[in-house]
CHARMM-style PDB file with segment names, atoms N, HN, CA, C and O in Angstrom:
ATOM      1  N   MET     1      36.922  24.717 -77.494  1.00  0.00      PROA
ATOM      2  CA  MET     1      37.957  25.014 -76.229  1.00  0.00      PROA
ATOM      3  C   MET     1      37.073  24.275 -75.146  1.00  0.00      PROA
ATOM      4  O   MET     1      37.541  23.210 -74.744  1.00  0.00      PROA
ATOM      5  N   PRO     2      35.742  24.722 -74.559  1.00  0.00      PROA
ATOM      6  CA  PRO     2      35.267  24.070 -73.387  1.00  0.00      PROA
ATOM      7  C   PRO     2      35.783  22.342 -73.510  1.00  0.00      PROA
ATOM      8  O   PRO     2      36.280  21.898 -72.475  1.00  0.00      PROA
ATOM      9  N   ASN     3      35.698  21.481 -74.576  1.00  0.00      PROA
ATOM     10  HN  ASN     3      35.294  21.843 -75.417  1.00  0.00      PROA
ATOM     11  CA  ASN     3      35.981  20.114 -74.869  1.00  0.00      PROA
ATOM     12  C   ASN     3      37.532  19.807 -74.282  1.00  0.00      PROA
ATOM     13  O   ASN     3      37.771  18.816 -73.593  1.00  0.00      PROA
ATOM     14  N   GLN     4      38.493  20.747 -74.637  1.00  0.00      PROA
ATOM     15  HN  GLN     4      38.299  21.552 -75.197  1.00  0.00      PROA
ATOM     16  CA  GLN     4      39.650  20.630 -74.570  1.00  0.00      PROA
ATOM     17  C   GLN     4      39.907  20.726 -73.221  1.00  0.00      PROA
ATOM     18  O   GLN     4      40.778  19.913 -72.910  1.00  0.00      PROA
ATOM     19  N   ASN     5      39.438  21.506 -72.107  1.00  0.00      PROA
ATOM     20  HN  ASN     5      38.730  22.166 -72.360  1.00  0.00      PROA
ATOM     21  CA  ASN     5      39.390  21.871 -70.835  1.00  0.00      PROA
ATOM     22  C   ASN     5      38.952  20.499 -70.083  1.00  0.00      PROA
ATOM     23  O   ASN     5      39.585  19.947 -69.183  1.00  0.00      PROA
ATOM     24  N   LYS     6      37.631  20.044 -70.700  1.00  0.00      PROA
ATOM     25  HN  LYS     6      37.116  20.493 -71.431  1.00  0.00      PROA
ATOM     26  CA  LYS     6      37.224  18.583 -70.243  1.00  0.00      PROA
ATOM     27  C   LYS     6      38.453  17.568 -70.222  1.00  0.00      PROA
ATOM     28  O   LYS     6      38.835  16.780 -69.357  1.00  0.00      PROA
ATOM     29  N   SER     7      38.769  17.774 -71.065  1.00  0.00      PROA
ATOM     30  HN  SER     7      38.458  18.414 -71.767  1.00  0.00      PROA
ATOM     31  CA  SER     7      39.616  16.398 -71.319  1.00  0.00      PROA
ATOM     32  C   SER     7      40.994  16.441 -70.649  1.00  0.00      PROA
ATOM     33  O   SER     7      41.607  15.436 -70.289  1.00  0.00      PROA
ATOM     34  N   ASN     8      41.359  17.522 -70.536  1.00  0.00      PROA
ATOM     35  HN  ASN     8      40.861  18.339 -70.828  1.00  0.00      PROA
ATOM     36  CA  ASN     8      42.551  17.622 -69.763  1.00  0.00      PROA
ATOM     37  C   ASN     8      42.165  17.157 -68.232  1.00  0.00      PROA
ATOM     38  O   ASN     8      42.705  16.237 -67.619  1.00  0.00      PROA
ATOM     39  N   SER     9      41.140  17.978 -67.772  1.00  0.00      PROA
ATOM     40  HN  SER     9      40.701  18.726 -68.270  1.00  0.00      PROA
ATOM     41  CA  SER     9      40.994  17.496 -66.504  1.00  0.00      PROA
ATOM     42  C   SER     9      40.310  15.871 -66.404  1.00  0.00      PROA
ATOM     43  O   SER     9      40.201  15.115 -65.439  1.00  0.00      PROA
ATOM     44  N   THR    10      40.110  15.794 -67.129  1.00  0.00      PROA
ATOM     45  HN  THR    10      40.198  16.409 -67.913  1.00  0.00      PROA
ATOM     46  CA  THR    10      39.600  13.898 -67.077  1.00  0.00      PROA
ATOM     47  C   THR    10      41.246  13.318 -66.997  1.00  0.00      PROA
ATOM     48  O   THR    10      41.627  12.572 -66.095  1.00  0.00      PROA
ATOM     49  N   THR    11      42.017  13.747 -67.972  1.00  0.00      PROA
ATOM     50  HN  THR    11      41.707  14.352 -68.705  1.00  0.00      PROA
ATOM     51  CA  THR    11      43.192  13.119 -67.823  1.00  0.00      PROA
ATOM     52  C   THR    11      44.000  13.065 -66.467  1.00  0.00      PROA
ATOM     53  O   THR    11      44.653  12.106 -66.055  1.00  0.00      PROA
ATOM     54  N   SER    12      43.801  14.425 -65.794  1.00  0.00      PROA
ATOM     55  HN  SER    12      43.270  15.204 -66.129  1.00  0.00      PROA
ATOM     56  CA  SER    12      44.271  14.192 -64.821  1.00  0.00      PROA
ATOM     57  C   SER    12      43.983  13.367 -63.342  1.00  0.00      PROA
ATOM     58  O   SER    12      44.570  12.735 -62.464  1.00  0.00      PROA
ATOM     59  N   VAL    13      42.544  13.895 -63.772  1.00  0.00      PROA
ATOM     60  HN  VAL    13      42.068  14.408 -64.486  1.00  0.00      PROA
ATOM     61  CA  VAL    13      41.698  12.818 -62.725  1.00  0.00      PROA
ATOM     62  C   VAL    13      42.296  11.221 -62.550  1.00  0.00      PROA
ATOM     63  O   VAL    13      42.504  10.643 -61.483  1.00  0.00      PROA
ATOM     64  N   GLU    14      42.525  10.648 -64.053  1.00  0.00      PROA
ATOM     65  HN  GLU    14      42.357  11.118 -64.919  1.00  0.00      PROA
ATOM     66  CA  GLU    14      42.630   9.512 -64.141  1.00  0.00      PROA
ATOM     67  C   GLU    14      44.541   9.017 -63.953  1.00  0.00      PROA
ATOM     68  O   GLU    14      45.070   7.944 -63.661  1.00  0.00      PROA
ATOM     69  N   THR    15      45.006  10.136 -64.224  1.00  0.00      PROA
ATOM     70  HN  THR    15      44.576  11.007 -64.461  1.00  0.00      PROA
ATOM     71  CA  THR    15      46.404   9.868 -63.716  1.00  0.00      PROA
ATOM     72  C   THR    15      46.459   9.695 -62.240  1.00  0.00      PROA
ATOM     73  O   THR    15      47.097   8.742 -61.794  1.00  0.00      PROA
ATOM     74  N   SER    16      45.853  10.525 -61.433  1.00  0.00      PROA
ATOM     75  HN  SER    16      45.335  11.300 -61.796  1.00  0.00      PROA
ATOM     76  CA  SER    16      45.771  10.476 -59.854  1.00  0.00      PROA
ATOM     77  C   SER    16      45.338   9.364 -59.431  1.00  0.00      PROA
ATOM     78  O   SER    16      45.765   8.869 -58.388  1.00  0.00      PROA
ATOM     79  N   LYS    17      44.357   8.756 -60.231  1.00  0.00      PROA
ATOM     80  HN  LYS    17      44.010   9.158 -61.079  1.00  0.00      PROA
ATOM     81  CA  LYS    17      43.843   7.444 -59.718  1.00  0.00      PROA
ATOM     82  C   LYS    17      44.494   6.319 -60.092  1.00  0.00      PROA
ATOM     83  O   LYS    17      43.839   5.277 -60.112  1.00  0.00      PROA
ATOM     84  N   GLU    18      45.905   6.293 -60.462  1.00  0.00      PROA
ATOM     85  HN  GLU    18      46.437   7.139 -60.446  1.00  0.00      PROA
ATOM     86  CA  GLU    18      46.544   5.154 -61.134  1.00  0.00      PROA
ATOM     87  C   GLU    18      46.750   4.559 -59.383  1.00  0.00      PROA
ATOM     88  O   GLU    18      46.516   5.192 -58.353  1.00  0.00      PROA
ATOM     89  N   LYS    19      47.288   3.076 -59.535  1.00  0.00      PROA
ATOM     90  HN  LYS    19      47.478   2.562 -60.371  1.00  0.00      PROA
ATOM     91  CA  LYS    19      47.407   2.523 -58.111  1.00  0.00      PROA
ATOM     92  C   LYS    19      48.818   2.559 -57.648  1.00  0.00      PROA
ATOM     93  O   LYS    19      49.694   2.018 -58.322  1.00  0.00      PROA
ATOM     94  N   ARG    20      49.126   3.267 -56.353  1.00  0.00      PROA
ATOM     95  HN  ARG    20      48.414   3.706 -55.806  1.00  0.00      PROA
ATOM     96  CA  ARG    20      50.682   3.215 -56.176  1.00  0.00      PROA
ATOM     97  C   ARG    20      50.791   2.632 -54.861  1.00  0.00      PROA
ATOM     98  O   ARG    20      49.951   2.775 -53.973  1.00  0.00      PROA
ATOM     99  N   LYS    21      51.953   1.910 -54.762  1.00  0.00      PROA
ATOM    100  HN  LYS    21      52.636   1.793 -55.483  1.00  0.00      PROA
ATOM    101  CA  LYS    21      52.339   1.474 -53.744  1.00  0.00      PROA
ATOM    102  C   LYS    21      52.821   2.651 -52.533  1.00  0.00      PROA
ATOM    103  O   LYS    21      53.173   3.767 -52.916  1.00  0.00      PROA
ATOM    104  N   VAL    22      52.810   2.379 -51.362  1.00  0.00      PROA
ATOM    105  HN  VAL    22      52.524   1.472 -51.051  1.00  0.00      PROA
ATOM    106  CA  VAL    22      53.254   3.069 -50.317  1.00  0.00      PROA
ATOM    107  C   VAL    22      53.561   2.232 -49.151  1.00  0.00      PROA
ATOM    108  O   VAL    22      52.881   1.324 -48.674  1.00  0.00      PROA
ATOM    109  N   LYS    23      54.642   2.666 -48.789  1.00  0.00      PROA
ATOM    110  HN  LYS    23      55.195   3.404 -49.177  1.00  0.00      PROA
ATOM    111  CA  LYS    23      55.362   2.229 -47.457  1.00  0.00      PROA
ATOM    112  C   LYS    23      55.029   2.498 -46.338  1.00  0.00      PROA
ATOM    113  O   LYS    23      55.481   3.580 -45.961  1.00  0.00      PROA
ATOM    114  N   PHE    24      54.152   1.741 -45.309  1.00  0.00      PROA
ATOM    115  HN  PHE    24      53.785   0.863 -45.615  1.00  0.00      PROA
ATOM    116  CA  PHE    24      53.887   1.610 -43.962  1.00  0.00      PROA
ATOM    117  C   PHE    24      55.009   1.384 -43.195  1.00  0.00      PROA
ATOM    118  O   PHE    24      55.844   0.669 -43.748  1.00  0.00      PROA
ATOM    119  N   GLU    25      55.368   1.895 -41.752  1.00  0.00      PROA
ATOM    120  HN  GLU    25      54.690   2.476 -41.303  1.00  0.00      PROA
ATOM    121  CA  GLU    25      56.224   1.334 -40.773  1.00  0.00      PROA
ATOM    122  C   GLU    25      55.250   1.242 -39.556  1.00  0.00      PROA
ATOM    123  O   GLU    25      54.905   2.232 -38.911  1.00  0.00      PROA
ATOM    124  N   VAL    26      54.859   0.033 -39.313  1.00  0.00      PROA
ATOM    125  HN  VAL    26      55.139  -0.771 -39.838  1.00  0.00      PROA
ATOM    126  CA  VAL    26      53.619  -0.127 -37.946  1.00  0.00      PROA
ATOM    127  C   VAL    26      54.566  -0.848 -37.156  1.00  0.00      PROA
ATOM    128  O   VAL    26      55.447  -1.572 -37.620  1.00  0.00      PROA
ATOM    129  N   TYR    27      54.313  -0.580 -35.708  1.00  0.00      PROA
ATOM    130  HN  TYR    27      53.597   0.009 -35.331  1.00  0.00      PROA
ATOM    131  CA  TYR    27      54.753  -1.183 -34.369  1.00  0.00      PROA
ATOM    132  C   TYR    27      53.765  -1.578 -33.899  1.00  0.00      PROA
ATOM    133  O   TYR    27      52.702  -0.959 -33.925  1.00  0.00      PROA
ATOM    134  N   GLY    28      53.971  -2.868 -33.298  1.00  0.00      PROA
ATOM    135  HN  GLY    28      54.834  -3.371 -33.277  1.00  0.00      PROA
ATOM    136  CA  GLY    28      52.762  -3.949 -32.686  1.00  0.00      PROA
ATOM    137  C   GLY    28      53.195  -4.980 -31.893  1.00  0.00      PROA
ATOM    138  O   GLY    28      54.351  -5.241 -31.563  1.00  0.00      PROA
ATOM    139  N   GLU    29      51.856  -5.724 -31.527  1.00  0.00      PROA
ATOM    140  HN  GLU    29      50.916  -5.512 -31.796  1.00  0.00      PROA
ATOM    141  CA  GLU    29      52.479  -6.690 -30.597  1.00  0.00      PROA
ATOM    142  C   GLU    29      52.324  -8.090 -31.380  1.00  0.00      PROA
ATOM    143  O   GLU    29      53.023  -9.032 -31.009  1.00  0.00      PROA
ATOM    144  N   GLU    30      51.622  -8.217 -32.220  1.00  0.00      PROA
ATOM    145  HN  GLU    30      51.054  -7.452 -32.522  1.00  0.00      PROA
ATOM    146  CA  GLU    30      51.386  -9.334 -33.070  1.00  0.00      PROA
ATOM    147  C   GLU    30      51.004  -8.981 -34.497  1.00  0.00      PROA
ATOM    148  O   GLU    30      50.390  -7.930 -34.684  1.00  0.00      PROA
ATOM    149  N   MET    31      51.338  -9.829 -35.596  1.00  0.00      PROA
ATOM    150  HN  MET    31      51.836 -10.682 -35.444  1.00  0.00      PROA
ATOM    151  CA  MET    31      50.560  -9.825 -37.196  1.00  0.00      PROA
ATOM    152  C   MET    31      50.147 -11.285 -37.409  1.00  0.00      PROA
ATOM    153  O   MET    31      50.823 -12.219 -36.979  1.00  0.00      PROA
ATOM    154  N   VAL    32      48.808 -11.466 -38.206  1.00  0.00      PROA
ATOM    155  HN  VAL    32      48.258 -10.707 -38.555  1.00  0.00      PROA
ATOM    156  CA  VAL    32      48.454 -12.419 -38.547  1.00  0.00      PROA
ATOM    157  C   VAL    32      48.243 -11.291 -40.141  1.00  0.00      PROA
ATOM    158  O   VAL    32      48.004 -10.091 -40.278  1.00  0.00      PROA
ATOM    159  N   GLU    33      48.570 -12.865 -41.484  1.00  0.00      PROA
ATOM    160  HN  GLU    33      48.764 -13.839 -41.372  1.00  0.00      PROA
ATOM    161  CA  GLU    33      48.211 -12.491 -42.545  1.00  0.00      PROA
ATOM    162  C   GLU    33      46.952 -13.436 -42.941  1.00  0.00      PROA
ATOM    163  O   GLU    33      46.844 -14.615 -42.605  1.00  0.00      PROA
ATOM    164  N   LYS    34      46.000 -12.685 -43.735  1.00  0.00      PROA
ATOM    165  HN  LYS    34      46.088 -11.727 -44.009  1.00  0.00      PROA
ATOM    166  CA  LYS    34      44.762 -13.304 -43.757  1.00  0.00      PROA
ATOM    167  C   LYS    34      44.509 -13.265 -44.850  1.00  0.00      PROA
ATOM    168  O   LYS    34      45.381 -12.802 -45.584  1.00  0.00      PROA
ATOM    169  N   VAL    35      43.333 -13.683 -45.413  1.00  0.00      PROA
ATOM    170  HN  VAL    35      42.624 -14.059 -44.817  1.00  0.00      PROA
ATOM    171  CA  VAL    35      42.954 -13.265 -46.987  1.00  0.00      PROA
ATOM    172  C   VAL    35      41.193 -12.840 -46.794  1.00  0.00      PROA
ATOM    173  O   VAL    35      40.377 -13.600 -46.272  1.00  0.00      PROA
ATOM    174  N   VAL    36      40.906 -11.624 -47.281  1.00  0.00      PROA
ATOM    175  HN  VAL    36      41.569 -11.006 -47.705  1.00  0.00      PROA
ATOM    176  CA  VAL    36      39.437 -11.351 -46.906  1.00  0.00      PROA
ATOM    177  C   VAL    36      38.453 -12.144 -47.674  1.00  0.00      PROA
ATOM    178  O   VAL    36      38.465 -12.073 -48.903  1.00  0.00      PROA
ATOM    179  N   LYS    37      37.620 -12.878 -47.067  1.00  0.00      PROA
ATOM    180  HN  LYS    37      37.610 -12.936 -46.069  1.00  0.00      PROA
ATOM    181  CA  LYS    37      36.361 -13.582 -47.582  1.00  0.00      PROA
ATOM    182  C   LYS    37      35.272 -12.803 -48.109  1.00  0.00      PROA
ATOM    183  O   LYS    37      35.492 -11.592 -48.109  1.00  0.00      PROA
ATOM    184  N   LEU    38      34.270 -13.135 -48.514  1.00  0.00      PROA
ATOM    185  HN  LEU    38      34.092 -14.119 -48.515  1.00  0.00      PROA
ATOM    186  CA  LEU    38      33.050 -12.561 -48.795  1.00  0.00      PROA
ATOM    187  C   LEU    38      32.059 -12.774 -48.188  1.00  0.00      PROA
ATOM    188  O   LEU    38      31.561 -13.893 -48.305  1.00  0.00      PROA
ATOM    189  N   SER    39      31.448 -11.825 -47.363  1.00  0.00      PROA
ATOM    190  HN  SER    39      31.853 -10.916 -47.268  1.00  0.00      PROA
ATOM    191  CA  SER    39      30.370 -11.773 -46.675  1.00  0.00      PROA
ATOM    192  C   SER    39      29.557 -10.951 -46.630  1.00  0.00      PROA
ATOM    193  O   SER    39      29.583  -9.825 -46.134  1.00  0.00      PROA
ATOM    194  N   GLY    40      28.337 -11.816 -47.466  1.00  0.00      PROA
ATOM    195  HN  GLY    40      28.317 -12.731 -47.868  1.00  0.00      PROA
ATOM    196  CA  GLY    40      27.148 -10.693 -47.956  1.00  0.00      PROA
ATOM    197  C   GLY    40      27.570  -9.406 -49.272  1.00  0.00      PROA
ATOM    198  O   GLY    40      28.090  -9.608 -50.369  1.00  0.00      PROA
ATOM    199  N   ASN    41      27.170  -8.240 -48.726  1.00  0.00      PROA
ATOM    200  HN  ASN    41      26.748  -8.075 -47.835  1.00  0.00      PROA
ATOM    201  CA  ASN    41      28.052  -7.182 -49.810  1.00  0.00      PROA
ATOM    202  C   ASN    41      29.484  -6.530 -49.494  1.00  0.00      PROA
ATOM    203  O   ASN    41      30.007  -5.677 -50.211  1.00  0.00      PROA
ATOM    204  N   SER    42      30.065  -7.073 -48.273  1.00  0.00      PROA
ATOM    205  HN  SER    42      29.641  -7.766 -47.691  1.00  0.00      PROA
ATOM    206  CA  SER    42      31.377  -6.928 -47.891  1.00  0.00      PROA
ATOM    207  C   SER    42      32.451  -7.793 -47.772  1.00  0.00      PROA
ATOM    208  O   SER    42      32.613  -8.750 -48.528  1.00  0.00      PROA
ATOM    209  N   GLY    43      33.172  -7.512 -46.886  1.00  0.00      PROA
ATOM    210  HN  GLY    43      33.040  -6.734 -46.272  1.00  0.00      PROA
ATOM    211  CA  GLY    43      34.063  -8.405 -46.773  1.00  0.00      PROA
ATOM    212  C   GLY    43      34.609  -8.373 -45.312  1.00  0.00      PROA
ATOM    213  O   GLY    43      34.685  -7.386 -44.580  1.00  0.00      PROA
ATOM    214  N   ARG    44      35.051  -9.943 -44.981  1.00  0.00      PROA
ATOM    215  HN  ARG    44      34.989 -10.745 -45.575  1.00  0.00      PROA
ATOM    216  CA  ARG    44      35.354 -10.345 -43.577  1.00  0.00      PROA
ATOM    217  C   ARG    44      36.240 -10.971 -43.181  1.00  0.00      PROA
ATOM    218  O   ARG    44      36.309 -12.079 -43.712  1.00  0.00      PROA
ATOM    219  N   VAL    45      37.595 -10.585 -41.863  1.00  0.00      PROA
ATOM    220  HN  VAL    45      37.538  -9.684 -41.432  1.00  0.00      PROA
ATOM    221  CA  VAL    45      38.597 -11.236 -42.017  1.00  0.00      PROA
ATOM    222  C   VAL    45      37.848 -11.591 -40.373  1.00  0.00      PROA
ATOM    223  O   VAL    45      37.178 -10.836 -39.669  1.00  0.00      PROA
ATOM    224  N   TYR    46      38.293 -13.112 -40.113  1.00  0.00      PROA
ATOM    225  HN  TYR    46      38.837 -13.725 -40.685  1.00  0.00      PROA
ATOM    226  CA  TYR    46      38.317 -13.437 -38.596  1.00  0.00      PROA
ATOM    227  C   TYR    46      39.371 -13.415 -37.922  1.00  0.00      PROA
ATOM    228  O   TYR    46      40.295 -14.101 -38.358  1.00  0.00      PROA
ATOM    229  N   LEU    47      39.581 -12.679 -36.723  1.00  0.00      PROA
ATOM    230  HN  LEU    47      38.830 -12.121 -36.369  1.00  0.00      PROA
ATOM    231  CA  LEU    47      40.944 -12.796 -35.961  1.00  0.00      PROA
ATOM    232  C   LEU    47      41.010 -13.215 -34.660  1.00  0.00      PROA
ATOM    233  O   LEU    47      39.916 -13.647 -34.297  1.00  0.00      PROA
ATOM    234  N   PRO    48      41.804 -13.260 -33.861  1.00  0.00      PROA
ATOM    235  CA  PRO    48      41.932 -14.483 -32.450  1.00  0.00      PROA
ATOM    236  C   PRO    48      41.103 -13.986 -31.467  1.00  0.00      PROA
ATOM    237  O   PRO    48      41.379 -12.842 -31.104  1.00  0.00      PROA
ATOM    238  N   PRO    49      39.996 -14.618 -30.837  1.00  0.00      PROA
ATOM    239  CA  PRO    49      39.128 -13.998 -29.886  1.00  0.00      PROA
ATOM    240  C   PRO    49      40.118 -13.076 -28.746  1.00  0.00      PROA
ATOM    241  O   PRO    49      39.516 -12.074 -28.358  1.00  0.00      PROA
ATOM    242  N   ASP    50      41.126 -13.192 -28.316  1.00  0.00      PROA
ATOM    243  HN  ASP    50      41.615 -14.005 -28.631  1.00  0.00      PROA
ATOM    244  CA  ASP    50      41.941 -12.449 -27.503  1.00  0.00      PROA
ATOM    245  C   ASP    50      41.943 -11.149 -28.173  1.00  0.00      PROA
ATOM    246  O   ASP    50      42.058 -10.273 -27.315  1.00  0.00      PROA
ATOM    247  N   TRP    51      41.871 -10.715 -29.227  1.00  0.00      PROA
ATOM    248  HN  TRP    51      41.778 -11.426 -29.923  1.00  0.00      PROA
ATOM    249  CA  TRP    51      41.865  -9.654 -30.081  1.00  0.00      PROA
ATOM    250  C   TRP    51      40.542  -8.994 -29.564  1.00  0.00      PROA
ATOM    251  O   TRP    51      40.662  -7.773 -29.659  1.00  0.00      PROA
ATOM    252  N   VAL    52      39.731  -9.233 -29.223  1.00  0.00      PROA
ATOM    253  HN  VAL    52      39.633 -10.225 -29.145  1.00  0.00      PROA
ATOM    254  CA  VAL    52      38.411  -8.501 -29.185  1.00  0.00      PROA
ATOM    255  C   VAL    52      38.758  -7.337 -27.744  1.00  0.00      PROA
ATOM    256  O   VAL    52      39.155  -7.699 -26.636  1.00  0.00      PROA
ATOM    257  N   GLY    53      38.537  -6.249 -28.076  1.00  0.00      PROA
ATOM    258  HN  GLY    53      38.214  -5.955 -28.976  1.00  0.00      PROA
ATOM    259  CA  GLY    53      38.512  -5.133 -27.186  1.00  0.00      PROA
ATOM    260  C   GLY    53      39.637  -4.124 -27.622  1.00  0.00      PROA
ATOM    261  O   GLY    53      39.696  -2.910 -27.428  1.00  0.00      PROA
ATOM    262  N   CYS    54      40.733  -5.177 -28.427  1.00  0.00      PROA
ATOM    263  HN  CYS    54      40.686  -6.163 -28.584  1.00  0.00      PROA
ATOM    264  CA  CYS    54      42.138  -4.221 -29.028  1.00  0.00      PROA
ATOM    265  C   CYS    54      41.955  -3.601 -29.964  1.00  0.00      PROA
ATOM    266  O   CYS    54      40.979  -3.793 -30.689  1.00  0.00      PROA
ATOM    267  N   ARG    55      43.015  -2.535 -30.223  1.00  0.00      PROA
ATOM    268  HN  ARG    55      43.808  -2.379 -29.634  1.00  0.00      PROA
ATOM    269  CA  ARG    55      42.567  -1.724 -31.408  1.00  0.00      PROA
ATOM    270  C   ARG    55      43.747  -2.531 -32.632  1.00  0.00      PROA
ATOM    271  O   ARG    55      44.845  -2.942 -32.257  1.00  0.00      PROA
ATOM    272  N   VAL    56      43.397  -2.615 -33.711  1.00  0.00      PROA
ATOM    273  HN  VAL    56      42.505  -2.281 -34.016  1.00  0.00      PROA
ATOM    274  CA  VAL    56      43.841  -3.378 -34.951  1.00  0.00      PROA
ATOM    275  C   VAL    56      44.134  -2.257 -36.021  1.00  0.00      PROA
ATOM    276  O   VAL    56      43.552  -1.176 -36.112  1.00  0.00      PROA
ATOM    277  N   LYS    57      44.912  -2.622 -36.624  1.00  0.00      PROA
ATOM    278  HN  LYS    57      45.384  -3.500 -36.550  1.00  0.00      PROA
ATOM    279  CA  LYS    57      44.765  -1.512 -38.101  1.00  0.00      PROA
ATOM    280  C   LYS    57      45.088  -2.825 -39.322  1.00  0.00      PROA
ATOM    281  O   LYS    57      45.545  -3.948 -39.110  1.00  0.00      PROA
ATOM    282  N   ILE    58      44.820  -2.429 -40.145  1.00  0.00      PROA
ATOM    283  HN  ILE    58      44.448  -1.517 -40.317  1.00  0.00      PROA
ATOM    284  CA  ILE    58      44.424  -3.279 -41.435  1.00  0.00      PROA
ATOM    285  C   ILE    58      45.071  -2.486 -42.704  1.00  0.00      PROA
ATOM    286  O   ILE    58      44.763  -1.309 -42.893  1.00  0.00      PROA
ATOM    287  N   ILE    59      45.961  -3.154 -43.553  1.00  0.00      PROA
ATOM    288  HN  ILE    59      46.212  -4.110 -43.399  1.00  0.00      PROA
ATOM    289  CA  ILE    59      46.512  -2.678 -44.732  1.00  0.00      PROA
ATOM    290  C   ILE    59      46.534  -3.801 -45.659  1.00  0.00      PROA
ATOM    291  O   ILE    59      47.104  -4.891 -45.607  1.00  0.00      PROA
ATOM    292  N   ARG    60      45.682  -3.196 -46.620  1.00  0.00      PROA
ATOM    293  HN  ARG    60      45.220  -2.311 -46.662  1.00  0.00      PROA
ATOM    294  CA  ARG    60      45.741  -4.169 -48.000  1.00  0.00      PROA
ATOM    295  C   ARG    60      46.832  -4.298 -48.342  1.00  0.00      PROA
ATOM    296  O   ARG    60      47.397  -3.205 -48.322  1.00  0.00      PROA
ATOM    297  N   ILE    61      47.639  -5.302 -48.751  1.00  0.00      PROA
ATOM    298  HN  ILE    61      47.180  -6.191 -48.768  1.00  0.00      PROA
ATOM    299  CA  ILE    61      48.701  -5.393 -49.425  1.00  0.00      PROA
ATOM    300  C   ILE    61      48.629  -5.852 -50.847  1.00  0.00      PROA
ATOM    301  O   ILE    61      49.690  -5.980 -51.458  1.00  0.00      PROA
ATOM    302  N   ASP    62      47.483  -6.116 -51.448  1.00  0.00      PROA
ATOM    303  HN  ASP    62      46.620  -6.012 -50.952  1.00  0.00      PROA
ATOM    304  CA  ASP    62      47.757  -6.249 -52.807  1.00  0.00      PROA
ATOM    305  C   ASP    62      46.059  -5.870 -53.583  1.00  0.00      PROA
ATOM    306  OT1 ASP    62      45.920  -5.895 -54.806  1.00  0.00      PROA
TER     307      ASP     62
END
């Protein structure tokens, strides 16, 4: 019996981790589309210098 409960919980976790797309509606001033480049152990995106100090939102699209 404990094995059955464990497998059921694992299945529900796997199902919840499936990739699902969601829709975002964002209002703003400008938009740029870039590809993230490798930078050490993380990723990096360069943005225009006049955006320094501005709030931005990043949305992964694929």
